[in-house]
Each structure stands twice: as C-alpha cells, then as structure tokens.
Wavefront OBJ file of the C-alpha trace (Angstrom):
o trace
v 0.000 0.000 0.000
v 1.073 3.540 -0.656
v 0.024 6.951 0.646
v 0.720 10.001 -1.482
v -0.107 13.595 -0.613
v -0.405 16.217 -3.335
v 0.056 19.844 -2.340
v -2.139 22.001 -4.524
v -5.628 22.730 -5.829
v -7.720 19.566 -6.033
v -9.154 20.399 -9.444
v -5.723 20.850 -10.988
v -4.267 17.763 -9.280
v -7.164 15.529 -10.376
v -6.747 16.726 -13.964
v -3.324 15.102 -13.896
v -4.705 11.756 -12.713
v -5.582 8.885 -15.027
v -9.158 7.895 -15.839
v -10.686 5.248 -13.559
v -7.583 5.158 -11.358
v -9.166 5.074 -7.870
v -11.601 2.619 -6.275
v -13.410 4.962 -3.911
v -13.623 8.573 -2.782
v -14.018 9.352 0.919
v -13.770 13.056 1.584
v -14.771 15.898 3.890
v -15.139 18.960 1.634
v -15.529 22.536 2.857
v -19.056 23.108 4.127
v -19.169 26.560 2.494
v -20.093 28.220 5.795
v -16.938 30.334 6.303
v -16.523 28.383 9.539
v -14.344 30.259 12.041
v -13.802 32.850 9.293
v -11.643 30.375 7.357
v -11.334 31.483 3.727
v -11.076 27.902 2.485
v -14.588 27.235 3.794
v -16.250 29.725 1.486
v -14.765 29.306 -1.989
v -17.703 27.378 -3.490
v -15.503 24.417 -4.479
v -17.782 21.872 -2.775
v -20.632 22.991 -5.031
v -18.579 22.971 -8.225
v -19.904 20.605 -10.898
v -16.565 20.906 -12.683
v -14.701 19.630 -9.633
v -17.059 16.694 -9.125
v -16.792 15.810 -12.832
v -13.061 15.339 -12.379
v -13.754 13.160 -9.344
v -16.222 11.197 -11.467
v -13.632 10.715 -14.194
v -10.869 9.342 -11.965
v -13.227 6.950 -10.159
v -13.700 3.433 -11.518
v -17.141 2.439 -12.875
v -19.334 1.497 -9.945
v -17.002 3.236 -7.483
v -18.621 4.890 -4.477
v -18.263 8.450 -3.228
v -18.820 9.450 0.402
v -18.820 13.204 0.999
v -19.573 15.047 4.245
v -21.508 18.282 4.285
v -23.495 20.575 6.570
v -27.243 20.420 7.037
v -27.546 23.992 5.709
v -25.547 23.512 2.528
v -25.723 19.819 1.642
v -28.424 20.336 -1.001
v -26.081 22.458 -3.130
v -23.268 19.913 -2.927
v -25.506 16.934 -3.639
v -27.014 18.646 -6.693
v -23.493 19.317 -8.015
v -22.519 15.674 -7.423
v -25.607 14.484 -9.275
v -25.099 16.975 -12.114
v -21.546 15.648 -12.505
v -22.951 12.220 -13.412
v -23.086 10.372 -10.094
v -26.083 8.364 -8.917
v -27.122 9.542 -5.463
v -27.722 6.287 -3.603
v -28.335 7.256 0.014
v -27.377 9.540 2.871
v -25.642 8.590 6.113
v -26.386 10.627 9.221
v -23.304 11.154 11.438
v -24.689 11.928 14.917
v -22.576 13.452 17.686
v -22.916 15.148 21.048
v -20.406 17.988 20.895
v -22.409 20.762 19.240
v -23.371 23.990 20.998
v -26.068 26.649 20.598
v -25.286 30.331 20.523
v -27.740 32.181 22.720
v -27.722 35.586 24.314
v -29.677 38.713 25.054
v -31.599 41.045 22.810
v -31.419 44.661 24.012
v -33.310 47.743 22.935
v -31.729 51.050 22.039
v -31.426 51.967 25.692
v -29.548 48.786 26.550
v -32.458 47.123 28.320
v -32.834 43.350 27.914
v -36.072 42.720 26.046
v -35.575 39.026 25.247
v -33.313 36.466 26.877
v -32.124 33.053 25.749
v -32.884 33.426 22.041
v -30.488 32.618 19.203
v -30.184 32.238 15.474
v -29.600 28.505 15.072
v -30.315 25.072 16.490
v -27.690 22.997 18.285
v -25.762 21.023 15.627
v -26.048 17.304 16.388
v -25.561 15.554 13.056
v -23.912 15.934 9.671
v -25.072 14.337 6.420
v -22.758 12.169 4.325
v -23.763 11.895 0.673
v -23.552 8.321 -0.630
v -23.178 8.363 -4.421
v -21.939 5.919 -7.032
v -20.494 6.209 -10.500
v -22.825 4.261 -12.825
v -21.938 0.649 -13.492
v -20.283 -0.209 -16.784
v -21.661 -3.756 -16.655
v -25.254 -4.980 -16.592
v -25.209 -6.144 -12.970
v -23.426 -5.271 -9.763
v -21.874 -8.753 -9.661
v -20.510 -8.386 -13.188
v -19.167 -4.924 -12.373
v -17.389 -6.232 -9.277
v -15.775 -8.980 -11.351
v -14.711 -6.472 -14.015
v -13.530 -3.559 -11.842
v -13.701 -4.638 -8.190
v -16.222 -1.875 -7.518
v -19.992 -1.439 -7.432
v -20.962 -3.061 -4.125
v -20.816 -2.046 -0.481
v -18.883 -4.130 2.051
v -21.932 -5.130 4.088
v -20.420 -8.071 5.973
v -17.223 -6.185 6.728
v -19.181 -3.304 8.267
v -21.717 -5.183 10.364
v -22.652 -3.501 13.630
v -20.987 -5.490 16.387
v -22.885 -7.089 19.226
v -22.001 -7.917 22.788
v -20.520 -11.347 23.384
v -23.679 -12.532 25.153
v -26.085 -11.170 22.526
v -27.589 -14.174 20.777
v -29.577 -11.986 18.411
v -30.427 -14.681 15.885
v -30.606 -17.846 17.977
v -34.407 -18.051 17.787
v -34.823 -16.768 14.246
v -35.481 -19.690 11.875
v -34.826 -17.457 8.867
v -31.114 -16.966 9.550
v -29.999 -20.575 9.781
v -26.886 -21.881 8.097
v -27.068 -23.484 4.690
v -27.917 -26.857 6.202
v -31.194 -25.310 7.311
v -31.885 -24.074 3.819
v -32.849 -20.495 4.683
v -31.592 -17.185 3.386
v -32.558 -13.525 3.412
v -32.192 -12.766 -0.247
v -33.927 -13.380 -3.531
v -30.995 -15.611 -4.470
v -29.660 -18.404 -2.286
v -25.926 -19.077 -2.379
v -24.965 -22.375 -0.804
v -21.288 -21.387 -0.953
v -21.809 -18.262 1.164
v -24.632 -18.760 3.678
v -25.772 -15.910 5.879
v -23.644 -15.739 9.028
v -25.532 -14.011 11.875
v -22.486 -14.078 14.148
v -21.027 -11.150 12.208
v -23.497 -8.713 13.740
v -26.380 -6.542 12.629
v -26.817 -4.973 9.213
v -25.022 -1.625 8.761
v -27.458 1.283 8.659
v -27.485 4.784 7.203
v -27.061 6.203 10.692
v -23.787 6.326 12.671
v -23.277 7.879 16.107
v -20.336 8.792 18.302
v -21.338 6.856 21.409
v -21.277 10.016 23.511
v -23.381 10.260 26.664
v -25.565 12.888 25.057
v -26.359 10.788 21.984
v -26.952 7.654 24.042
v -29.316 9.635 26.276
v -31.297 10.723 23.208
v -31.681 7.108 22.104
v -32.534 6.052 25.654
v -35.487 8.452 25.591
v -37.228 5.926 23.350
v -36.916 3.321 26.106
v -35.293 -0.082 26.111
v -36.632 -2.823 23.907
v -36.140 -6.507 23.255
v -35.380 -7.480 19.674
v -38.249 -9.406 18.089
v -38.772 -11.035 14.757
v -41.593 -10.339 12.333
v -41.892 -12.931 9.629
v -44.007 -10.737 7.369
v -41.830 -7.633 7.658
v -39.598 -8.641 4.742
v -41.362 -9.848 1.624
v -38.016 -10.917 0.160
v -37.848 -13.751 2.666
v -37.696 -17.011 0.793
v -37.242 -20.639 1.637
v -35.301 -23.118 -0.419
v -37.497 -26.072 -1.335
v -35.570 -28.623 -3.324
v -34.014 -26.761 -6.240
v -36.514 -23.903 -6.247
v -37.151 -20.773 -4.215
v -40.597 -20.038 -2.791
v -42.013 -17.205 -0.713
v -42.144 -18.190 2.935
v -45.664 -18.931 4.183
v -44.901 -18.845 7.904
v -47.357 -17.346 10.374
v -47.661 -13.831 11.723
v -45.389 -12.173 14.251
v -45.163 -14.110 17.501
v -44.279 -11.757 20.400
v -43.132 -14.699 22.494
v -40.461 -15.611 19.961
v -37.876 -12.908 20.486
v -34.112 -12.597 20.368
v -32.189 -12.622 23.626
v -30.768 -9.077 23.510
v -32.353 -5.924 24.872
v -31.395 -2.315 25.398
v -31.396 1.144 23.854
v -32.015 1.529 20.087
v -28.440 2.896 19.930
v -27.212 -0.714 19.728
v -28.542 -1.032 16.197
v -26.134 1.576 14.811
v -22.376 1.707 14.451
v -20.668 3.766 17.138
v -17.576 5.622 15.934
v -16.126 6.954 19.155
v -13.625 9.799 19.118
v -10.359 9.309 20.992
v -7.969 11.801 22.547
v -5.529 11.095 19.732
v -7.999 12.210 17.038
v -7.266 15.889 17.615
v -3.901 15.675 19.360
v -1.585 18.238 17.797
v -3.931 19.112 14.937
v -4.588 22.715 13.950
v -7.544 21.761 11.767
v -10.937 22.852 13.206
v -13.041 20.010 11.739
v -11.212 16.792 12.595
v -13.253 13.576 12.299
v -12.704 10.454 14.451
v -10.291 7.891 13.012
v -12.762 5.089 13.797
v -15.446 6.806 11.713
v -13.187 7.292 8.710
v -11.870 3.716 8.938
v -15.434 2.431 8.892
v -16.366 4.567 5.885
v -13.245 3.598 3.923
v -13.935 -0.069 4.605
v -17.585 0.286 3.572
v -16.843 1.446 0.018
v -13.313 0.280 -0.845
v -12.479 -3.206 -2.199
v -9.612 -5.167 -0.681
v -6.297 -3.710 -1.837
v -8.053 -0.721 -3.390
v -7.094 2.955 -3.552
v -8.988 5.710 -1.721
v -8.993 9.327 -2.897
v -9.496 12.261 -0.534
v -9.215 15.540 -2.400
v -9.744 17.595 0.777
v -7.208 15.881 3.023
v -7.298 18.469 5.819
v -5.615 17.006 8.895
v -4.958 13.681 7.149
v -7.530 11.655 9.083
v -8.789 9.827 5.991
v -5.226 9.054 4.899
v -4.413 7.500 8.253
v -7.718 5.620 8.327
v -7.184 4.185 4.843
v -3.655 3.041 5.677
v -4.802 1.407 8.913
v -7.418 -0.517 6.915
v -4.779 -1.720 4.451
v -5.699 0.511 1.492
v -3.547 2.746 -0.660
v -4.617 6.370 -0.524
v -4.176 9.609 -2.447
v -4.666 12.857 -0.578
v -4.840 16.395 -1.929
v -4.489 19.470 0.270
v -4.244 23.105 -0.771
v -3.592 24.707 2.627
v 0.082 24.521 3.604
v -0.619 24.768 7.355
v -2.397 21.398 7.306
v 0.376 19.540 5.495
v 2.240 19.515 8.796
v -0.677 17.630 10.351
v -0.678 15.075 7.546
v 3.058 14.425 7.626
v 2.978 14.262 11.417
v 0.233 11.642 11.367
v 2.084 9.411 8.947
v 5.376 9.748 10.815
v 3.640 8.859 14.090
v 2.110 5.763 12.525
v 5.509 4.514 11.438
v 6.963 5.149 14.886
v 4.104 3.445 16.742
v 3.956 0.296 14.611
v 7.538 -0.596 13.646
v 6.731 -4.292 13.271
v 4.212 -3.660 10.511
v 4.761 -2.506 6.950
v 3.554 1.092 6.938
v 2.448 2.866 3.825
v 5.156 4.391 1.719
v 4.482 8.106 1.999
v 5.352 10.596 -0.702
v 4.703 14.321 -0.847
v 4.023 15.450 -4.394
l 1 2 3 4 5 6 7 8 9 10 11 12 13 14 15 16 17 18 19 20 21 22 23 24 25 26 27 28 29 30 31 32 33 34 35 36 37 38 39 40 41 42 43 44 45 46 47 48 49 50 51 52 53 54 55 56 57 58 59 60 61 62 63 64 65 66 67 68 69 70 71 72 73 74 75 76 77 78 79 80 81 82 83 84 85 86 87 88 89 90 91 92 93 94 95 96 97 98 99 100 101 102 103 104 105 106 107 108 109 110 111 112 113 114 115 116 117 118 119 120 121 122 123 124 125 126 127 128 129 130 131 132 133 134 135 136 137 138 139 140 141 142 143 144 145 146 147 148 149 150 151 152 153 154 155 156 157 158 159 160 161 162 163 164 165 166 167 168 169 170 171 172 173 174 175 176 177 178 179 180 181 182 183 184 185 186 187 188 189 190 191 192 193 194 195 196 197 198 199 200 201 202 203 204 205 206 207 208 209 210 211 212 213 214 215 216 217 218 219 220 221 222 223 224 225 226 227 228 229 230 231 232 233 234 235 236 237 238 239 240 241 242 243 244 245 246 247 248 249 250 251 252 253 254 255 256 257 258 259 260 261 262 263 264 265 266 267 268 269 270 271 272 273 274 275 276 277 278 279 280 281 282 283 284 285 286 287 288 289 290 291 292 293 294 295 296 297 298 299 300 301 302 303 304 305 306 307 308 309 310 311 312 313 314 315 316 317 318 319 320 321 322 323 324 325 326 327 328 329 330 331 332 333 334 335 336 337 338 339 340 341 342 343 344 345 346 347 348 349 350 351 352 353 354 355 356 357 358 359 360 361
C-alpha cells in the first residue's frame, strides 16, 4: 500500500490523474459556511460541478463516493454531485454530542434586555454524508465487481458489532446456516450462507457513542429485539431446487431474540479518541474510527482511496490502517504539517508492521 499527498488545488491535481484510477472517494469537503472565518470554507468548491466531474472521471465504474456536508448547505453539494454524473444512492447521518447553541440577550436602544435566551440557530447534532456511485459499466453489480472490483458495499465487513452474550439470531429460523436451507435474499448461495455471528446490518445512521447521543436514544426506552416474519417480503425458503415465498405465520411476540437495550445498539458507534485531535490545527477533525469504517464500507480489498480535501490527514491514516492505498490532496500549507505528522507517528508506533510508503508530491 502507498500513501501520497499532493500539495495544490484539487481540481488541478485531479486533472493530472488517469481515468478510472481510484476505487473509492471518501472526503470531507468545505461546508461553504466560512466556519471560524476560514477562507477555504467559502470558496464554493464543494458545489462545483466541474470539480465533481473530475472526481467522477478518476473513479472506476461502480465506485462509491462518500462526501460530508453541513445540514444547511448539503443540497447544493448533492445537486453538483448528481449533475456531474453520479447516482445519489443514500445519505448517512453522522450523529454526535459535541455541538453547541449560541444564545444571548436582545437589548433595545437603551440597553435594556427585552428578550433572553434566544439565538439564530439550532444545536448542531448531526452531519449528512452523501452516498453516491459512479454508474456501473456492466449490466449487474456482480458483473461490475468482477470487471472492476467496484460497485458493491462491504456489508459483511461493516456489520454492527454485538455484545458477546447477545444471541440476536438464535431463535430466528430465517437466519440458519445453509444446512437449514434459509436465506434472506432473492438468491440463495450455498457457498456463502448468511452468518448471523457477524453482527447486525449496517445502517445509514452512525453515532459517536457520547453520553448525550446515548441519552437521546434512551429516551425511546429499552426494547427486546423481536422477529416479524411478514416484515420482509423478500424472505424465501429453499425447497428442493426452487425458491418459494415463505408462508410462515404472523409475528409471535413470544419468539424474540435474547438481547435488549437502547435503540443505539442497532447503529455503528464511531467513538472519538484523545488522539484524534492531538496536535492538529484543523478545526473540523473527524474520528479515526469513523473514517476507517467509511473507507472499509466502500473500498475493495487492496483498493485505492482518494481524498481531495485531506485536511488534517484523518482519511489518509484511516485508509492506511485498513490496508488501502490512498491519495490525498491538500491546498492549505498549514495542514500539510498535520498530515506528515500523522504518517510519521504511525511509522513510529507500529515498527513491526509494513507502513504505507508516503510521498509528498
């Protein structure tokens, strides 16, 4: 694996890259809010169709794009991504507990307080991540994966983990191994049966595991996982050499899984660590665990990730830790120090492993 960092404007750097040369794009563009009066956060680049067209060109057919944005400005960025040729597939909500409101006093001309505790915005508690895909070049996802390695999401690799004592599928007859003849799909594959031990399905919601977020989930109360046979009309049973719709009875409340708790357990928790911001001058650093999860979700084994807004280098470090090659682009010289520092620290901390070969272009 190899990590390269290009110092310069992302549009110009991408123009020098070959067509279909990266497997995925995981990036955190400017939110176009002039955050903390930073000039780089108000150039309009995140809403540039021209920029996203270059990203489209360098991405392999079927390759996925994950791009963060702000709730106020995401619609502009997503429209630009779609206008560049991408298919908008979904949106992931990144929920966190560190946001703050700005409230104060409203005074009249004489300085008297006429209204207290009012402000101009809501407390920020989540950020949207656009999930888009370059159209397939083949007729099916499977054929595209065979041709280019791209087109599908790494569902099994990104399952939401469960506690060791959570037997969430023990009583569900529709998640047996292949000997039982059941599957949750319209196609049954005897060579790759469904393995419930890998955890729950990944969702389009991720949270940071903070006390505040967990408290919000807890407000819905604790629940015990139950099965509902009729909730998924794709459920089929293998009968001989044919597939038939399952005719089992209605939901049986007495037949439940053995786990219980807050709804937060159904979603991946990307917790921030003290090291995530240590020494970084960048004001919008994301947790390493979050970026590792996102890189793994959309990048095939041995693939190359592109981040054209490298910032503090979080995505570069995350990609390397997941075993991917990565290309970063950063225009602001002050953040190159962060990137180089991250990579140097990784080499120092893990001398027994083979770290990515880093080059500054």
